[in-house]
C-alpha positions as CSV (number, residue, x, y, z in Angstrom):
1,M,-0.1,0.0,0.0
2,I,2.7,2.5,1.0
3,E,4.6,1.6,-2.2
4,D,1.4,2.2,-4.4
5,M,1.2,5.8,-2.5
6,L,4.9,6.5,-3.8
7,R,6.0,6.7,-7.3
8,T,9.7,6.2,-7.1
9,P,9.6,2.4,-6.8
10,S,7.4,2.1,-10.1
11,A,9.1,4.7,-12.0
12,V,12.5,2.8,-11.2
13,R,11.1,-0.5,-12.3
14,D,9.6,0.9,-15.7
15,A,13.3,2.7,-16.5
16,E,15.0,-0.7,-15.8
17,K,12.4,-2.4,-17.7
18,Y,12.3,-0.4,-20.8
19,T,15.8,1.2,-21.1
20,A,18.9,-0.4,-22.2
21,H,21.1,-0.8,-19.0
22,N,24.3,1.6,-20.1
23,Y,24.0,3.4,-17.0
24,H,23.5,2.1,-13.4
25,P,21.6,5.2,-11.9
26,L,20.8,5.4,-8.1
27,P,17.2,4.6,-7.3
28,V,15.9,8.3,-7.3
29,V,13.5,9.8,-9.6
30,I,13.7,13.6,-10.0
31,S,10.8,16.1,-10.9
32,S,12.2,19.5,-10.3
33,A,15.2,21.4,-9.3
34,E,16.1,24.8,-8.5
35,G,19.7,26.0,-7.5
36,A,21.5,23.3,-5.9
37,W,18.4,21.3,-5.0
38,L,16.4,18.5,-6.5
39,T,13.2,17.2,-5.7
40,D,12.0,13.7,-6.3
41,V,8.5,12.5,-7.5
42,D,7.6,12.0,-3.9
43,G,8.5,15.5,-2.8
44,K,11.9,14.6,-1.0
45,R,14.5,17.3,-1.5
46,Y,18.3,16.6,-2.1
47,L,21.4,18.6,-2.3
48,D,22.9,18.0,-5.8
49,C,26.6,17.3,-5.3
50,L,27.2,15.9,-9.1
51,A,25.7,18.9,-11.0
52,G,25.2,16.7,-13.9
53,Y,28.9,16.0,-14.3
54,S,29.6,20.0,-14.1
55,A,26.9,20.4,-16.9
56,L,25.2,22.4,-14.1
57,N,28.0,24.8,-13.0
58,F,25.5,27.5,-12.6
59,G,22.8,25.5,-10.9
60,H,19.6,24.2,-12.1
61,R,17.4,26.7,-14.0
62,H,19.5,29.7,-13.4
63,P,17.1,32.8,-13.9
64,Q,19.5,34.7,-16.6
65,L,19.9,31.3,-18.6
66,I,16.1,30.3,-18.4
67,A,15.0,33.8,-19.5
68,A,17.4,33.5,-22.5
69,A,16.2,30.0,-23.6
70,H,12.5,31.2,-23.3
71,A,13.0,34.4,-25.4
72,Q,14.6,32.5,-28.1
73,L,11.9,29.6,-28.0
74,D,9.4,32.4,-29.4
75,R,11.6,33.3,-31.9
76,L,13.7,30.5,-33.7
77,T,15.2,27.4,-32.7
78,L,16.9,25.9,-35.6
79,T,18.2,27.1,-39.0
80,S,21.1,24.4,-39.5
81,R,24.4,25.7,-40.9
82,A,22.9,26.2,-44.2
83,F,22.0,29.7,-42.9
84,I,23.4,32.3,-40.4
85,H,21.3,33.3,-37.7
86,D,21.1,36.2,-35.5
87,Q,22.7,34.7,-32.3
88,F,25.9,32.8,-34.0
89,A,28.2,35.7,-34.3
90,D,27.7,36.9,-30.8
91,F,28.0,33.3,-29.3
92,C,31.4,32.5,-31.5
93,R,32.8,36.1,-30.7
94,E,32.3,36.3,-27.3
95,L,33.4,32.7,-26.4
96,A,36.5,33.3,-28.7
97,E,37.2,36.3,-26.6
98,L,37.0,34.4,-23.2
99,C,39.3,31.7,-24.6
100,G,41.7,34.2,-26.0
101,K,41.5,32.3,-29.3
102,D,40.7,33.7,-33.0
103,L,38.0,31.1,-34.2
104,V,35.2,28.6,-32.5
105,L,33.5,25.7,-34.1
106,P,30.2,25.2,-32.2
107,M,29.2,21.3,-31.8
108,N,26.7,19.7,-29.5
109,T,28.1,17.2,-27.3
110,G,31.5,16.9,-25.5
111,A,32.5,13.9,-27.5
112,E,31.7,15.5,-30.7
113,A,34.1,18.4,-29.5
114,V,36.8,15.7,-28.9
115,E,36.3,14.0,-32.2
116,T,36.2,17.5,-34.0
117,G,39.5,18.1,-32.1
118,I,41.1,15.0,-33.5
119,K,40.2,15.8,-37.0
120,V,41.4,19.1,-37.0
121,A,44.6,18.0,-35.6
122,R,45.0,15.5,-38.4
123,K,44.2,17.6,-40.9
124,W,46.6,20.4,-39.4
125,G,49.2,17.9,-39.3
126,Y,48.9,16.9,-42.9
127,Q,48.5,20.3,-44.2
128,V,50.9,22.6,-42.0
129,K,53.4,20.4,-40.2
130,G,53.9,18.0,-43.4
131,V,53.2,14.7,-41.6
132,T,53.3,11.4,-43.7
133,P,49.9,10.9,-45.2
134,G,47.8,8.8,-43.2
135,Q,50.6,8.5,-40.6
136,A,49.4,11.1,-37.9
137,N,49.3,10.1,-34.4
138,I,48.2,11.6,-31.4
139,V,49.5,11.1,-27.7
140,V,47.0,10.6,-24.7
141,A,47.1,9.7,-21.3
142,E,46.2,6.6,-19.3
143,G,42.9,6.8,-17.3
144,N,41.7,9.3,-19.7
145,F,38.0,10.0,-20.4
146,H,37.1,11.8,-23.5
147,G,33.8,10.4,-24.5
148,R,32.6,6.9,-25.6
149,T,32.5,7.2,-29.6
150,T,34.1,4.4,-31.2
151,T,37.3,6.2,-32.0
152,I,37.4,7.8,-28.5
153,V,37.2,4.5,-26.7
154,S,39.8,3.2,-29.1
155,F,42.3,4.9,-26.6
156,S,40.6,4.4,-23.3
157,T,42.5,2.3,-20.9
158,D,39.0,1.6,-19.0
159,E,38.1,-2.0,-20.1
160,D,34.3,-1.1,-19.2
161,A,34.2,1.6,-21.8
162,R,36.4,-0.1,-24.3
163,A,35.8,-4.0,-24.2
164,D,34.1,-5.7,-26.9
165,F,33.8,-2.4,-29.3
166,G,36.4,-3.1,-31.5
167,P,38.1,-3.0,-34.2
168,Y,39.7,0.0,-32.7
169,T,41.1,3.2,-34.5
170,P,44.5,3.6,-34.8
171,G,46.7,6.5,-34.5
172,F,47.0,7.0,-30.6
173,T,49.8,6.4,-28.3
174,V,49.1,6.2,-24.4
175,V,51.4,7.2,-21.8
176,P,51.0,7.6,-18.2
177,Y,49.3,10.6,-16.9
178,G,51.5,13.0,-15.2
179,D,54.9,11.5,-16.7
180,L,56.4,14.2,-19.1
181,D,59.4,12.1,-19.6
182,A,57.2,9.3,-21.2
183,L,55.0,11.9,-23.0
184,T,58.1,13.6,-24.7
185,A,59.4,10.1,-25.5
186,A,56.3,9.2,-27.3
187,I,56.4,12.0,-29.8
188,D,57.8,11.3,-33.2
189,E,58.0,13.1,-36.4
190,N,54.6,12.2,-37.2
191,T,52.8,13.3,-33.9
192,V,50.0,16.0,-34.6
193,A,49.0,16.7,-31.0
194,V,49.0,16.0,-27.5
195,L,45.6,15.7,-26.1
196,L,44.8,15.7,-22.2
197,E,42.4,16.6,-19.6
198,P,44.3,19.0,-17.3
199,I,42.2,17.2,-14.4
200,Q,41.1,13.7,-14.8
201,G,37.4,13.8,-13.7
202,E,36.2,10.3,-14.5
203,Q,39.2,8.9,-13.0
204,G,38.6,10.4,-9.8
205,V,39.5,14.0,-10.0
206,V,43.1,13.5,-10.3
207,V,45.4,16.4,-10.4
208,P,48.6,15.9,-12.2
209,P,52.0,16.9,-10.3
210,E,53.1,20.5,-10.5
211,G,54.8,21.6,-13.4
212,Y,53.5,18.7,-15.4
213,L,51.1,21.1,-17.6
214,P,53.8,23.8,-18.3
215,G,56.2,20.9,-19.3
216,V,53.6,19.6,-22.0
217,R,53.2,23.1,-23.2
218,Q,57.0,23.4,-23.6
219,V,57.6,20.3,-25.4
220,C,54.7,20.6,-27.8
221,T,56.2,24.1,-28.7
222,E,59.5,22.5,-29.1
223,R,58.5,19.6,-31.0
224,N,55.8,21.5,-33.6
225,V,52.8,19.4,-31.8
226,L,49.6,20.9,-30.9
227,F,48.5,21.0,-27.4
228,I,44.9,20.3,-26.9
229,A,43.3,20.6,-23.5
230,D,40.0,18.7,-22.8
231,E,38.1,21.3,-20.5
232,I,34.9,19.6,-21.1
233,Q,34.5,18.8,-17.2
234,S,37.2,21.1,-16.0
235,G,36.6,24.2,-17.5
236,L,34.3,27.1,-17.3
237,G,34.6,27.8,-13.5
238,R,34.7,24.4,-12.0
239,T,38.3,24.5,-10.8
240,G,38.2,28.1,-9.3
241,R,39.6,29.7,-12.7
242,T,38.0,29.9,-16.2
243,F,39.9,26.9,-17.3
244,A,41.8,24.4,-15.1
245,C,45.0,25.1,-17.2
246,D,44.6,28.8,-15.8
247,H,46.1,27.3,-12.6
248,E,49.6,27.0,-13.8
249,G,49.6,29.7,-16.6
250,V,49.1,27.4,-19.5
251,V,47.6,28.4,-22.6
252,P,46.9,25.1,-25.0
253,D,46.7,25.6,-28.7
254,M,43.0,24.1,-28.5
255,Y,40.3,24.1,-26.1
256,L,37.8,21.4,-26.1
257,L,34.6,22.6,-24.0
258,G,31.1,21.4,-23.3
259,K,28.9,20.3,-20.6
260,A,28.4,23.6,-18.7
261,L,28.7,25.9,-21.9
262,G,24.8,24.6,-22.3
263,G,24.0,26.0,-19.0
264,G,22.2,22.6,-18.2
265,I,19.7,23.2,-20.6
266,V,20.9,22.3,-23.8
267,P,23.7,20.4,-25.2
268,V,26.4,22.8,-26.4
269,S,30.1,22.2,-27.0
270,A,32.8,23.9,-28.8
271,V,36.3,23.8,-30.3
272,A,38.2,27.1,-29.9
273,A,41.7,27.6,-31.4
274,N,43.4,30.4,-33.6
275,A,43.0,30.6,-37.4
276,E,46.4,28.8,-38.2
277,V,44.7,25.5,-36.5
278,L,41.1,25.8,-37.2
279,G,41.4,27.6,-40.3
280,V,42.5,24.2,-42.0
281,L,38.9,23.2,-42.4
282,K,37.0,24.1,-45.6
283,P,33.2,23.8,-46.4
284,G,32.0,20.6,-46.5
285,Q,34.7,18.8,-44.3
286,H,33.4,18.8,-41.0
287,G,29.7,20.0,-39.7
288,S,26.5,19.4,-37.7
289,T,22.9,20.0,-38.2
290,F,22.2,21.2,-34.8
291,G,25.7,22.6,-34.0
292,G,25.4,26.2,-33.2
293,N,21.6,26.4,-33.5
294,P,19.9,29.5,-32.4
295,L,18.5,28.1,-29.0
296,A,22.1,26.8,-27.9
297,C,23.9,29.9,-28.9
298,A,21.4,32.1,-27.0
299,V,22.0,29.9,-23.8
300,A,25.5,29.6,-24.3
301,I,26.0,33.4,-24.9
302,E,24.5,33.9,-21.2
303,V,26.9,31.2,-20.0
304,V,29.8,33.2,-21.6
305,R,28.7,36.3,-20.0
306,L,28.3,35.0,-16.6
307,L,31.8,33.8,-16.7
308,A,33.2,37.0,-17.9
309,T,32.2,38.7,-14.8
310,G,34.4,36.3,-13.0
311,E,32.1,36.0,-10.2
312,F,31.6,32.1,-10.5
313,Q,35.3,31.5,-10.6
314,R,35.7,33.3,-7.2
315,R,33.1,31.5,-5.9
316,S,34.6,28.1,-6.9
317,A,37.9,29.0,-5.3
318,E,36.6,30.3,-2.1
319,L,34.2,27.8,-1.4
320,G,36.1,25.0,-2.7
321,E,38.7,25.8,0.3
322,R,35.8,25.4,2.6
323,L,35.1,22.2,1.0
324,R,38.7,21.0,1.2
325,A,39.1,21.8,4.8
326,G,35.9,19.9,5.7
327,L,36.9,16.7,3.7
328,E,40.7,16.5,4.6
329,A,39.3,16.6,8.4
330,L,38.1,13.1,7.5
331,L,41.4,11.8,6.4
332,G,41.9,8.8,8.6
333,K,38.1,8.5,9.6
334,G,37.0,6.7,6.7
335,L,38.6,8.6,3.8
336,V,42.2,7.6,2.7
337,G,42.7,10.1,0.0
338,V,41.2,13.7,-1.0
339,R,41.8,15.7,-4.1
340,V,40.1,19.0,-4.3
341,R,40.4,21.7,-7.2
342,G,37.8,24.2,-6.8
343,L,34.3,22.8,-6.2
344,W,35.5,19.5,-7.9
345,A,36.6,16.8,-5.2
346,G,37.9,13.2,-5.4
347,L,37.3,11.0,-2.4
348,D,38.8,7.7,-1.8
349,I,36.9,5.6,0.9
350,D,38.6,3.0,2.9
351,P,37.4,0.0,0.8
352,A,37.5,-2.1,3.8
353,L,34.3,0.3,5.0
354,M,32.1,0.3,1.8
355,S,32.4,0.7,-2.1
356,G,31.9,4.1,-3.8
357,R,28.4,3.0,-4.8
358,E,27.3,2.0,-1.2
359,A,28.7,5.5,0.4
360,C,26.4,7.1,-2.5
361,E,23.4,5.2,-1.9
362,R,23.7,6.1,2.0
363,L,24.3,9.6,1.1
364,M,21.2,9.5,-1.2
365,E,19.1,8.5,2.0
366,R,20.4,11.3,3.8
367,G,19.7,14.1,1.0
368,I,22.8,13.9,-0.7
369,L,23.2,13.0,-4.4
370,A,26.9,12.3,-5.3
371,K,28.4,9.8,-7.9
372,D,31.1,6.9,-7.4
373,T,33.6,5.7,-10.0
374,H,36.3,3.3,-10.0
375,G,35.5,1.3,-6.8
376,S,35.8,3.3,-3.6
377,T,36.2,6.5,-5.1
378,I,33.4,9.2,-5.2
379,R,33.4,12.6,-6.9
380,L,31.7,15.9,-5.6
381,A,30.8,18.3,-8.0
382,P,28.2,20.8,-6.8
383,P,26.8,23.6,-8.8
384,L,28.8,27.1,-8.4
385,V,25.8,28.5,-6.7
386,I,26.0,26.2,-3.5
387,T,26.5,28.0,-0.2
388,E,28.8,27.5,2.7
389,E,26.2,26.3,4.8
390,E,25.2,23.7,2.0
391,I,29.0,22.5,1.9
392,D,29.0,22.0,5.6
393,Q,25.7,20.0,5.4
394,A,27.0,17.7,2.6
395,V,30.5,17.1,4.5
396,A,28.6,16.5,7.6
397,Q,26.5,13.8,6.1
398,L,29.4,12.2,4.3
399,A,31.1,12.1,7.8
400,E,28.1,10.5,9.4
401,V,28.0,8.0,6.5
402,L,31.6,6.9,7.1
403,A,31.2,6.8,11.0
404,A,28.3,4.5,10.7
């Protein structure tokens, strides 16, 4: 009888029955959200500490972003790139200025941005660098997560993402993340790019050693290789700076952006680079029906303007220190590892206590939603609109889960 009164169990069962099992979601069914809070179909509220894998950096239904979406819905939603619409130039110009680059190529999803970056790097290698035709290679890192297309999983080291999806796309060399010597040794005359996450998100918010990113920048410059920074999760304010690369003063040749660029409303991604790189593309060589559509551009313009004030970067940096202090206090009390950069944290739970999945289930019962990864590791990535009190609440609930 109680189950009949609650809608969550039946919704979970139907989702499991009619959906391909490519995800293993927590058994919660969300019906509404505002700011940093989610409400399920039974009226229970949860503090969102995942923010759609950083797609919701500005919180759920940010008023400025919602207003932009509503206004655009009443005017124009799609033209395709066969025509120019009135939001397109402003989006490309303002995002290029935010990135300090000449050009922007809009797409939809993060994986599309990565695929675009790979294609551009190869074409640049053949046309500009003079790489042997058909021999271009790209150096990537172990533990990477750049998406799940066939090409991208070809250079993944996560067997869950990679196994049984071959034959795999050639042209990639995998080296240990954070090992500058190994990366340097892997570059040869046919290397066109180094593709890295400045911080590895899916791996558990793994921050590279100090000096690694500047070293990558230097060797790429010396060897005439493009440095491609996948800032799809780490960028746009998440780490306390506009880009994670900013923490060490590094400017890559190409930014790959997504997730938060769509404000949690529509999928928006983009590649940003200078003209000598993105300029290798000519009409008909790459495209997307929905990439750079009017609705996406209208929302993304407001995202860029929110970032241009610096407010969200400052909030992430300041509140991230509070999050760090709270989490580091739990080391030896159930946590065996803590990595924090801005409002992004990877927590390693003592595997003798529980798995990451079990921790997330117990947090869910206490009104906190987070995500596990790789065994006993969980990630926290709350919206940047979270308050000090809400951070303290999340840490306190985690402490009780570990103590219990």
